[in-house]
C-alpha positions as CSV (number, residue, x, y, z in Angstrom):
1,M,1.8,-32.8,14.9
2,K,1.4,-30.1,12.3
3,Q,4.4,-28.1,11.5
4,F,3.7,-24.3,11.4
5,K,5.8,-22.3,8.9
6,R,4.4,-18.8,9.4
7,I,2.8,-17.6,12.7
8,L,0.8,-14.3,12.8
9,A,0.5,-12.7,16.3
10,P,-1.7,-9.6,16.3
11,T,-1.4,-7.3,19.3
12,D,-3.1,-4.1,20.5
13,L,0.1,-3.3,22.4
14,T,-1.5,-3.9,25.8
15,P,0.7,-5.9,28.3
16,E,-1.8,-8.8,28.1
17,S,-1.7,-9.1,24.3
18,L,2.1,-8.7,24.3
19,D,2.3,-11.6,26.7
20,V,0.4,-13.6,24.1
21,V,2.9,-12.5,21.4
22,K,5.6,-14.0,23.7
23,Y,3.6,-17.3,23.6
24,A,3.5,-17.1,19.8
25,A,7.3,-16.5,19.8
26,H,7.9,-19.6,21.9
27,L,5.7,-21.6,19.5
28,A,7.7,-20.1,16.5
29,E,11.0,-21.0,18.1
30,A,9.8,-24.6,18.9
31,Q,8.5,-25.0,15.3
32,G,11.3,-23.2,13.5
33,A,8.6,-20.9,12.1
34,E,8.7,-17.3,11.0
35,L,6.8,-14.9,13.3
36,T,4.9,-11.9,12.1
37,V,3.8,-9.5,14.8
38,L,1.0,-7.1,13.7
39,H,-0.4,-4.0,15.3
40,V,-3.4,-2.3,13.7
41,V,-3.8,1.5,14.2
42,H,-7.4,2.3,14.0
43,T,-8.3,4.7,11.2
44,T,-9.1,8.1,12.7
45,S,-12.1,8.6,10.4
46,I,-13.8,5.6,11.9
47,A,-14.9,7.7,14.8
48,Y,-17.0,9.7,12.4
49,A,-19.4,7.1,10.9
50,G,-21.8,9.7,9.5
51,F,-19.3,12.0,7.9
52,V,-15.6,12.7,7.5
53,P,-14.7,16.2,8.7
54,T,-12.5,18.4,6.6
55,V,-9.7,18.2,9.1
56,D,-6.5,16.6,7.7
57,F,-5.7,13.6,9.9
58,S,-2.8,12.4,7.8
59,G,-0.2,13.9,10.1
60,L,-1.9,12.3,13.1
61,E,-2.2,9.0,11.5
62,A,1.5,9.1,10.5
63,E,2.5,9.9,14.1
64,L,0.3,7.0,15.4
65,I,1.9,4.6,13.0
66,K,5.4,5.8,13.8
67,G,4.8,5.7,17.6
68,A,3.3,2.2,17.4
69,R,6.2,0.9,15.3
70,E,8.8,2.4,17.7
71,H,7.0,0.8,20.7
72,L,6.7,-2.6,18.9
73,E,10.4,-2.5,17.8
74,T,11.6,-1.6,21.3
75,W,9.5,-4.3,22.9
76,A,10.5,-7.0,20.4
77,K,14.2,-6.3,20.8
78,K,13.8,-7.0,24.6
79,S,11.3,-9.8,24.4
80,I,11.8,-11.9,21.2
81,K,15.3,-13.1,20.8
82,K,15.3,-16.7,19.8
83,V,13.0,-16.7,16.8
84,K,15.0,-17.1,13.5
85,R,12.8,-14.6,11.6
86,V,10.6,-11.9,13.1
87,D,8.7,-9.4,10.9
88,L,7.0,-6.4,12.6
89,M,4.1,-4.8,10.8
90,V,2.0,-1.8,11.6
91,R,-1.0,-1.2,9.5
92,M,-4.0,1.2,9.6
93,G,-7.6,0.2,9.4
94,L,-10.2,-1.9,11.2
95,A,-8.4,-4.5,13.2
96,D,-10.4,-7.5,12.3
97,E,-10.3,-6.8,8.6
98,V,-6.6,-6.0,8.6
99,I,-5.7,-9.2,10.5
100,E,-7.7,-11.3,8.0
101,K,-6.0,-9.5,5.1
102,V,-2.5,-10.0,6.5
103,A,-3.1,-13.6,7.4
104,K,-3.9,-14.2,3.7
105,E,-1.0,-12.1,2.5
106,I,1.6,-14.0,4.5
107,D,-0.1,-17.3,4.1
108,A,-0.2,-17.8,7.9
109,S,-0.2,-21.4,9.1
110,V,-1.8,-20.3,12.4
111,V,-2.8,-17.0,14.1
112,V,-2.1,-16.7,17.8
113,M,-4.5,-14.1,19.4
114,A,-5.3,-12.9,22.9
115,T,-8.7,-12.8,24.4
116,H,-9.4,-10.3,27.2
117,G,-12.4,-12.1,28.4
118,H,-14.8,-9.1,28.5
119,R,-18.4,-10.0,29.5
120,G,-21.7,-8.3,29.7
121,V,-22.2,-4.7,28.7
122,K,-18.4,-4.2,28.0
123,R,-18.4,-7.0,25.5
124,A,-21.6,-5.9,23.9
125,L,-20.3,-2.4,23.4
126,L,-16.7,-3.2,22.5
127,G,-17.3,-6.5,20.6
128,S,-14.5,-8.9,20.2
129,V,-11.9,-8.7,17.4
130,T,-10.8,-12.2,18.3
131,E,-14.3,-13.7,18.2
132,W,-15.0,-12.0,14.8
133,F,-11.7,-13.2,13.4
134,V,-12.1,-16.8,14.6
135,R,-15.4,-17.0,12.6
136,R,-13.8,-15.7,9.4
137,S,-10.2,-16.8,9.6
138,P,-8.5,-18.3,6.5
139,C,-6.4,-20.5,8.8
140,P,-6.4,-22.1,12.3
141,V,-6.5,-19.7,15.3
142,L,-5.0,-20.4,18.7
143,V,-6.8,-18.2,21.3
144,V,-4.8,-17.6,24.4
145,R,-6.1,-16.1,27.6
146,P,-3.2,-13.9,29.0
147,P,-2.1,-14.6,32.6
148,K,-3.7,-12.4,35.2
149,R,-1.6,-9.6,36.3
150,A,-1.3,-8.5,39.9
151,P,-3.1,-5.2,40.4
152,K,-0.9,-2.2,40.5
153,K,-0.5,-0.8,44.0
154,K,-1.9,2.7,44.3
155,S,0.7,5.1,45.8
156,S,-0.7,7.8,48.0
157,S,0.8,11.2,47.4
158,R,-1.0,12.5,50.4
159,K,0.8,12.4,53.7
160,K,-1.3,12.1,56.9
161,A,-1.5,15.2,58.9
162,A,0.3,15.0,62.2
């Protein structure tokens, strides 16, 4: 069996993708590998494909990065305890391109990614970062479908009239 030295686990910070990061952490623990957890904050100017407005987004981007890092650090302290070395990264850009760049930078042995399993119109509109990355990855990719979560119960704030 191949021994992994460096595992990259990208996350969009959804509960489903964080479940897959836990899977990557178990793999890292079993293999004695380093784990890099990556979150990519989308560049705010991406929303303006035809032009970039004169508004200064640098403050917003800094806050997005800071908030994502804090969320990731808090989650990692609670959820990843047995891996010998964990690096947390927050980068800005297009997710697929940044994941590819980081995989090369850290010389990842494998990338462990979630798939949300979108179909039809939702997939056509949103695309799939995982699918794109699998096609261009510089290393093997392990695609994990997160476990289904029980739907949240809706709490009714209305009381029935007596």
